[in-house]
LUMROKOL-948197 format. One record per residue (C-alpha): residue in one letter; x, y, z. Coordinates in steps of 0.5 Angstrom, whole numbers, plus 500, padded with zeros to 3 digits. Layout:
BEGIN
AXYZ;...
This chain:
BEGIN
M750357354;I747352358;S753349362;A750345368;P743344371;N739349375;T742355371;L738361372;K739366367;C736373367;V736377360;E733384359;G730384352;G727391349;M721394352;M719387356;S723383361;M724375360;I726371365;M729365362;L729359367;A734353364;L734346368;I736340365;I733334369;G733327368;L726324366;S723317368;P718316362;V713311362;G714306357;G713299353;E705301351;S704296345;A701299339;V694297336;K695297328;L689300325;V687297318;P684302313;S676301313;K676301305;A680297300;R687300299;V690301292;H695297290;K702300289;R708298286;Q714296290;M721297289;P723292284;L729288285;K732289279;V735296282;V742294283;M745298289;E753298290;K754296298;G753302302;E750306296;R744310298;L738310293;T737317289;P732319284;E737319279;I739311280;W731310280;F730314274;R735310270;F731304271;H724307271;P724313266;E717313266;D716315273;R720322271;D715327271;K717332267;S711337267;P715343271;P715344276;W711340281;S708333280;D700332279;D697332286;I698325289;Q693323294;T696318299;P692312301;P686315304;W682313311;N675314312;Y678318318;A680325318;E687326317;N691332319;Y698335322;T703333317;S711332318;M716329313;A723326314;V727321310;D730315312;A737311311;T735307305;G732314302;K724312303;I720319304;V716318310;I710323312;G708323319;F700324320;N694325325;L688320324;Q682322328;I678316330;N672319333;A671326337;N676324343;T680318340;Y686320335;A692315332;W698316329;G700314322;L706314317;K706314310;W712312306;S714312299;T720308296;D720311289;F721318291;G714320292;V711317285;T707312290;W705311297;N704306302;D701307309;A700304316;A697307322;W697306330;W693307336;F696306343;G691305349;Q684305349;S678308346;G678316348;T686316348;G688321343;F695322340;H696329337;F701333333;P705328331;E712330329;I717325325;A724325326;I729320323;T736318325;D742318320;D742310321;G734309320;K731310327;Y724313327;Y721317332;L714320332;F714326338;G707329340;S702330346;R697325349;T690326352;G685321355;P684318362;G690320366;Y693325361;S693332359;Y697333353;N703329356;A709329352;C710322349;F714319343;A713313339;F719309335;T721303331;S724297333;T727296327;N731301323;N728303316;D722299317;P716304318;N712298320;S716296326;C713302330;G710299336;N711302342;V710309345;I713312351;T709317355;F713322360;T708322366;T710329369;L710333363;T703335362;D701341357;H706340352;Y703342345;Y706343338;P712339338;E718339333;A723334333;V730334329;T736329330;Y743329328;G749324327;N751317326;S751311331;N750315338;Q744319335;F742326338;V735327338;I731333341;A724335341;S722342342;Y715343345;T711349348;R709348355;E703352357;T702354364;T698360367;G701366366;S708363365;D709359359;S716355357;V720352351;S721345353;C726341350;L727333351;Y733330348;N737324348;H745324346;D744316345;G738315341;S739308341;N737308349;N730310350;S731311358;S736316358;W732323357;L734330359;Q729336359;M731343358;W726349359;F726356358;T721360362;F717366361;D713370365;T708371358;E704367354;L708363348;G705360342;Y709355337;T716353338;S721350333;I728348333;G734346329;V741343331;N748342329;V754339332;V761343331;G768340332;G764334335;I763337341;D759343341;T752342340;I748348337;L741349338;I737354334;H730356337;G724359334;F718361338;D713367339;E711370345;F705375347;A707381351;S705388352;G699386347;D703384341;W706377339;N713377337;V718372334;Y724370338;G730367335;M735364340;L742361340;D744356345;T749350346;L750344350;N756341352;G760346349;S762353350;G759360349;T753364351;T746364350;Y744370344;Y737372342;W733377338;W726378337;T722382332;T719389333;N713389328;T707392332;N703387329;P703380330;D709376328;V707368329;A708361328;P716361327;R719355323;V727354324;F731350319;F739348321;S744345316;Q751345317;N753352319;Y747355316;A741357320;Y734359318;I728362321;A721364317;Y715366320;Q708370318;S708377320;D701381320;V703387315;G697391316;G689389315;G690382318;N694381311;Y700376313;D707375309;I712370310;M718374313;F725370313;R732371316;Y738367316;S745366319;T751363316;D755362322;N751357326;G746363329;S752368332;T750373327;W744374322;G742378316;D736383315;I729380316;V726380309;D719379306;I720374301;T712374299;N711381299;D704381295;A697383296;G695376298;S696373305;E701367307;T700363313;Y704357316;C710356313;R715350313;L722350311;S727345309;G734345305;D741343305;A746348307;E746354303;K740351299;I733353303;G726352301;C719354304;V712352303;Y706356306;I699357305;Y697362300;G690365301;G687360306;N687354301;N693354296;L700351297;R706355295;F713354294;L720359294;Y727357294;S734360294;Y741357292;D744362296;N742362303;G736366302;Q739372299;N736371292;W729367292;S726364286;N719366284;Y713363287;E711356285;Q704353286;V704346289;N697343289;D694343282;N691349280;G684350281;S683345287;N683351292;S682346298;V689346302;V687346310;N689352313;E692350320;Y699350323;S703344321;S697342315;A703343310;S710340311;L717340306;L723336305;Y729336301;T733330300;S737327294;G736333289;R728333290;W723337294;Y717334297;A711337300;S705334303;W699337306;T692336309;D687337303;N679337303;R677337296;D673331297;G669333303;N674329308;N681331310;N686327307;I694327306;Y696329299;A703330296;S707332290;Y714333288;R719337284;D726336282;M731341284;G737344280;Q733342273;G734349270;D733348262;I739353259;T739356252;H742362249;R741367244;P743369239;D746362237;E753366235;L756372238;L759376232;F765382233;D766384226;Y772389225;T770389218;S763391218;E759397216;A753401218;Q747398215;G741401212;P740408209;P743414212;P738419216;E735425213;K741431213;I736437215;V731436220;S725442221;F721444227;H715448227;P711448233;T704451234;H707456239;K713459238;I714463244;D716460250;P711461256;K717464261;L718469255;K711471254;D710472262;H716476262;L713480256;A707482260;S712486265;V716490260;A715496257;K714497249;N721500248;D725495253;F730491250;V729483252;P734478251;I732472247;I735466244;I732464237;L732457235;L732456227;S726452225;S731447221;K738444223;V743439221;N740433224;H746430229;E744423227;W746424220;L752427222;L753421227;Y752416221;Q757420217;V762420222;R761413225;D768410222;M772417222;D777418228;R776424233;M780429229;S777428222;R770427225;R771434228;E773437222;F767434218;V762436223;L765443223;N765444216;E757442216;L755446221;R758452219;K755451212;Y748450214;Q749456219;K751460213;V745458209;S739458215;Q741464219;G742469213;Q735472212;L734472219;L741476221;S739481215;F732482218;L735483225;R741488222;E735492219;E731492225;K738494229;M739500224;R732502226;G733502234;N729496235;V735491236;R741492240;R745486240;I746480235;V750474236;P750468231;I751461234;M753455230;V752450235;G745448236;N744453230;A741459234;V741467235;Y742471241;A739478240;E737483245;V730486242;K724490243;P717486244;D714488237;V720485234;I719478238;K712479234;E715479228;L720474229;E714469231;T711470224;R717468220;P718461217;D725460219;V724461226;G722455230;Q722457238;I724464241;G725464249;L728468254;D735468255;E737467262;P743469266;L748463267;Q750461274;K756458277;I755452281;G760454286;M761453293;V755451298;K752455303;D754461300;D761462302;S764468300;Y770466296;F774472298;N773471305;L776464305;A782463309;R788461304;W792455305;I799454306;P801447303;Q806442305;P812441301;T810436295;S803435297;I798432293;E791434294;W786428297;G781428291;V787427286;R790421290;K783419291;I782417284;N789414283;A791420279;P799420281;Q799412279;V797414272;W803420272;A807414274;L805411267;G807417264;Y801420263;T800427265;G795430260;A801433256;G798435249;V791435251;V787441250;V781442255;A776448253;H775451260;L769455260;D768459267;S769466270;G776466266;C783464270;E789467273;Y793465267;T799468271;H798463277;P805459278;D801452278;L798454271;A802459267;D807454264;H802449261;L796453258;W794453251;D798457246;G793462242;T798466239;P796463232;H789465233;G792472235;L790470243;P796472247;N793470254;H791463252;G784464251;Y778469250;D774473254;F767473251;V764477257;D768483255;N769481248;D777482248;N783477249;D784478256;P780472260;M783474267;D779471272;E775477277;D771472281;G776466283;H771460281;G775459274;T781459278;N779454283;T776449277;A782450273;G787448278;I783442279;I784440272;A791442271;G795445277;D802442277;G804444284;T809449282;S808453289;G808446293;D801443292;T799439287;T791440286;G791438278;V789431276;A792432269;P798437271;D801438264;A794439260;Q793445256;L787450259;M784454253;I781459258;L774461255;R771467260;I763466260;Y761468267;P758473268;G754472262;G749467258;T747464251;A751470248;Q757468252;M757460252;G755459245;P760463241;A765460247;I763453244;D764455237;S771457238;A773451242;L771447237;S774451231;W781452235;G782445236;A780443244;D780436245;L774436251;L770441254;S769443262;T764447265;S762448272;I757454269;G750453267;W742454268;R738452274;D731449271;P732453265;N726455260;N724450255;T727454249;L734455253;K733447255;D732445248;W738449245;N743446251;R741439248;N742441241;K749444242;C751438246;N748434240;D753438236;I759437241;Y758430241;A757429233;A764433233;G767427237;L768431244;V766430251;Y762435255;S764435262;T759438267;A757439274;A751436276;G749442281;N748443288;E741443288;G740436292;Y732434291;T730442290;N726442284;W726435283;P726431278;N729437275;A735438280;I740437275;I742443272;A743445264;P747443261;A748437265;C741434264;V743433257;P744425256;P751423256;P754418250;K752412253;P745414257;L744409263;T737409262;P735406255;G731408249;G732415248;G737420245;R745420246;S749426247;S755429250;A754431257;I757427263;A754430269;L758429276;A756429283;A760431289;T763426294;N767426300;S773423302;G769417305;D766416298;A759419300;V755423296;A754430299;A747431301;W747438297;S749434290;S743434285;R739428285;G737425279;P733422275;T731428270;E726429265;W726431258;N719433256;T720439252;S717441245;N723438241;Y725432246;N720428249;D725421250;Y726421257;P719423260;Y718422268;P717417270;P722414270;G726420266;L733420265;L738417270;K743422272;P748424275;D753420270;L759419275;A761422282;A768425284;P771428290;G768435291;V767436299;N772440302;V777440297;R783445295;S785448289;T789454286;A786461288;L787468286;G793471288;G798466286;G796461292;Y791456294;S784456297;G781454303;L777448303;I771449298;S765444296;G761443290;T759439284;S763445281;Y770442284;A767435282;Q767436275;P774438274;H776432277;F773428271;A775433266;G782432268;M781424268;V779425261;A785429259;L789423262;M785418258;L786422251;Q794423252;R794415253;E789414246;P788421243;L783417238;L778416244;N771418242;P766420247;D762413247;A769410249;I770415254;D763414257;S763407257;I770406260;A769411265;K763408268;M765401267;T771402271;A768407276;V768405284;D760403286;I759407292;E752407293;A746402291;I749396287;G749398280;D747405277;D743410281;S741417282;L746419287;S752417284;G751414277;S755409275;G760411281;R766415283;I771415278;D778412278;A783415273;L788409274;A783404272;A780408266;V787409263;Q789402264;A782400261;I783403254;S785399248;E785401241;G780395239;V775394244;K768392242;Q762390246;G757385245;T751382249;F748375249;W742372253;V742366257;I735363258;N732359263;Q727356259;A719355260;T720347261;A725348266;T723345273;G728350277;L732356277;L738356273;K744357277;V750359272;D757357276;S762360271;I763362264;T770360261;Q773360255;A775353251;Q781356247;N783362252;K784367246;P787373248;W782378244;I776376249;L778381254;Y772381259;V766377260;N761379266;P757377269;T760370270;S756367275;F748368277;T741365277;V736365272;Q728364274;I724360270;D722363263;D727368264;S734371262;Q740374264;Q744379259;V752377259;T756382256;V763380252;Q768385250;T773384245;D780387244;T784386238;T790390240;G796385241;A792379241;G795376235;C788376231;V789373224;A786376218;G779373217;A775369222;N778368229;W774363234;D773362241;T767358245;L764361251;L763355256;I757356261;W757351266;S751351270;N746346273;S742345267;V740337266;F736337260;D742339256;D749338255;N753342260;P757346259;E752350254;R757353248;V757360245;P761360239;V764367239;Q767369232;L771375231;L772378224;Y779381223;P781385217;G788384218;I790391215;G788397219;V786404216;E793407218;E796400221;M801399215;S806403211;S806398205;L803391203;Q806385204;L805378200;K800374204;G798369199;G793373196;I791380193;S791386198;I789393198;L791399202;A789407201;R792412204;P790417208;N784415210;P779419211;L782423205;H780430204;L783431197;D787425194;A789419196;E795414194;I792407193;E797401194;F795394191;L799387191;L798382186;P801375187;Y801373180;Q799376173;S792377172;K786382169;V785387175;A779391176;L779396181;S773400182;L770405187;Y762404190;D758409194;Q754406200;T748405195;G752400191;R753405185;K759405181;V762412181;R769411179;T773406175;L780406177;I783400173;D781395168;K786391165;E792386165;M797387170;V803383172;A805380179;G808385184;L806391188;H803397185;R801404186;I796409183;R794416185;W787418185;K784425186;G778423189;D773424183;D768420179;D769418172;R767425170;N772428174;R768431179;P770431186;L766426190;P762429196;A763427203;G761420205;I763413205;Y765409199;F768402198;L774400194;I773394190;L779390188;E778384183;D783379179;G778373177;R780369183;E779374189;I775380191;K778385196;S775391199;Q777397203;K772402206;L774409204;V772416208;I772422204;I771429208;R770436205;
């Protein structure tokens, strides 16, 4: 702060020292010199002046909209900038422009006019019709040989013009001076010049004003003195008194270049100044930004750039509390970009420096203007063109660049202050020096701000709760016959084994059930029916496709060439241990698609190779809950009544200590399957899956530990664990374990076991098996791995590398694997947690090649320094790994499935990602996916009737500015519109923004048939009605598959078949409000009638019939989608019916 004259300040700045001398002194200017008004030496083009018919209310300021109300022909609608306008030319060279607006709305340009080599004049050009036409005048003060340079215009709020600059000539050496108008708002009254005789060597001024009545006026110059330049400021607290000027300067022991200034007054007393200047020290130019105050309180604050290349030519703009600095920076090879920085608190704190041009060209000599958070920037591009950028949000987001001068002119003069910018009353104005006709002249252009041109697509958003999937079903069976069946890793391995050695291999059959066909068939089934249908289809095709291969392998086993055979349903594969000659025979078989080396599973255990058994056991505090469980808000879900009760989690790991007090009383009951110990051991092939490693007991406790011994480690403390021991093992253990999990009724799969960078055949089998799991309606919760960036972009282990139900990367396949990264208690992703993306470029799958690959992991969960159940009935010490992040998610899914047992994998994935806490880069990223899971938010987001749709808000090519959407509201506020996002955003010209809408019929009072609401998009679009209206229609069937116990009369016919889906037979109810001839028929998806159930006259009332699921020839209909059609001569009603076999 500068509080008194003769204040000395010393500020240490980085590697350089800067001595800042601040003096405030009174000045005695020489004044009263008369001006000689110059007359153009060639005829002036006559311009239309402001007509009298524009009637203004008293005190009303003329704006473009008022003008164009009377003169629509003047509105230039060619976006975004008007054609170039040559202001009235002189026969002398014109240059050095600045712009301001007076109290009546006139747009004014200050400029320099070179009469001869040593004689320079000042001039003004002004427009009374918002830049459409221009007038001008010029003045020369003094005798021949006198030069007035660097004119910088500033106009007080009541309309007094100031032109600050420098004077040369006899007795003057770039003395600071200014001219002013004697009559407010009258550019022709500029008739006097004031010269400060003692202020020599003052260059490149910039001037600003503030306030009404007693105007504050300040001009900032660069004062050059040998080895010790200064920022010199002239100011006056009363712009009406030209004899009361003060000077303040900051002296440096270095060289300065250009200076710029902005002003704001806070609370009526604190005059805040923002200085921008560039300094040459230690062989480099750097830009400074400095906050200072007059007649207030505070301290001087400044910052500077540290680019080792030159940073020069800063420009400041200050409006209300928003301060901005832009400058040109050498980004290498003499190529300059425009850098920008902003402050929203009067310069007290500043945002990061950002490159707002950042392209291959070079940009120089920027200029700023705006209003509060609106900020614009012009700059010279490529040395001969003028470009423009602007921002609605104080420079956080910028428009695309716009060309200001006419394309092809390429004649903008590349000099300091060659171009200027002004924003006022919703319009941007630019002026610049142009030499397209061989002489420097001032050109101008304008463009309207805020003229987005909105539309949207589609015209109407439809959520059809009655619609069916369209198009023919995919092929049921897909085949694969690669040129080379033997995987390269297996080929390398065979080169190192003896003829009689047994080699563990995995064989992928050359055909399998197409999982897209399965998805098509189950698209309308609930999760339980979906699993039953898929299991039935997979089992049938496994028997058909594997039969001959298994017979061959068994024959070779009898000959001693095969040691072990394990058929696998999921992924349609066979594990076998065979001699090398058998592999050669397998390669020739048409039913064999791929042969790969089976690789051992790896547990994704603790990082740093800590030995589990050496971990210190932890003695819990009574009733403690582990931090990871609390972090994801699981206790709040328990308070809602959801603890995972009734949900079966297939736990594929090293087994589990099923006698542990925290787990023993809520494990899966396997006794109906002859499994008294709650699962199966696929390693030792017995029914005792006791954990011998400890890893499985750790992961099991994070899913379902209930705290019986004192520490609640589990997210879902009442979930049932189906213990499937697969470690140590490989495909022969994991494959049958998944087959069994599906057959025994698991609700989801959880594994922290997998393969690091498996061979392509093994990787493809992981994809195939996950596809089958997905088709069956289960989520596969997986650990991403502890690889960090090792082997990137294949750091994500298998099966976590397989796509999830809702991939974060569009365009490829979908599956069931949701991969979890590990976070610490501060929500930071662990450095060793595997990074994505991952790639899919195998023989079978090439839908996610890198780059960009498949974005993984999908989500993150606590996995650093967590505790869980341990062998021996107690608890572990602190353990870390994605192994322990994954079961947090598995537990959360168990809570979600208790809340809604019919949730399918798509819904689970979508809800988990939608409700996740964003912890890394904004949006989805390759460290944490969609973010850290939140169990409470996920459970609360579950609804039985959620659908999601999108529409696009478009800023059309005819727009003249960014489209700024402030809000999206509902006209009728119908409760079935659950979620609209985003509701505020900006859209570039000729670009679009996607908006997501979710609807929910649960408890929303939807009526049968069409339900309507309208989304109202409130924006700055001026070409269309505001708001833009997006009709939203929800078609509701009124009667759900299992929602009504009986039909009720509602004024028309109704139909209901139960159960749906059906396996053997169904009861069909239909209601007739009057006697009529009734036709009740069944059609398949092709529209072919397959069954006539009723065709006769019937009385009014409720009717029931029993149908055995057969066709007109009494043959059982195959599984699939059918349609019941009821007709009575007046109405037609239909119901979708699903048959499973």
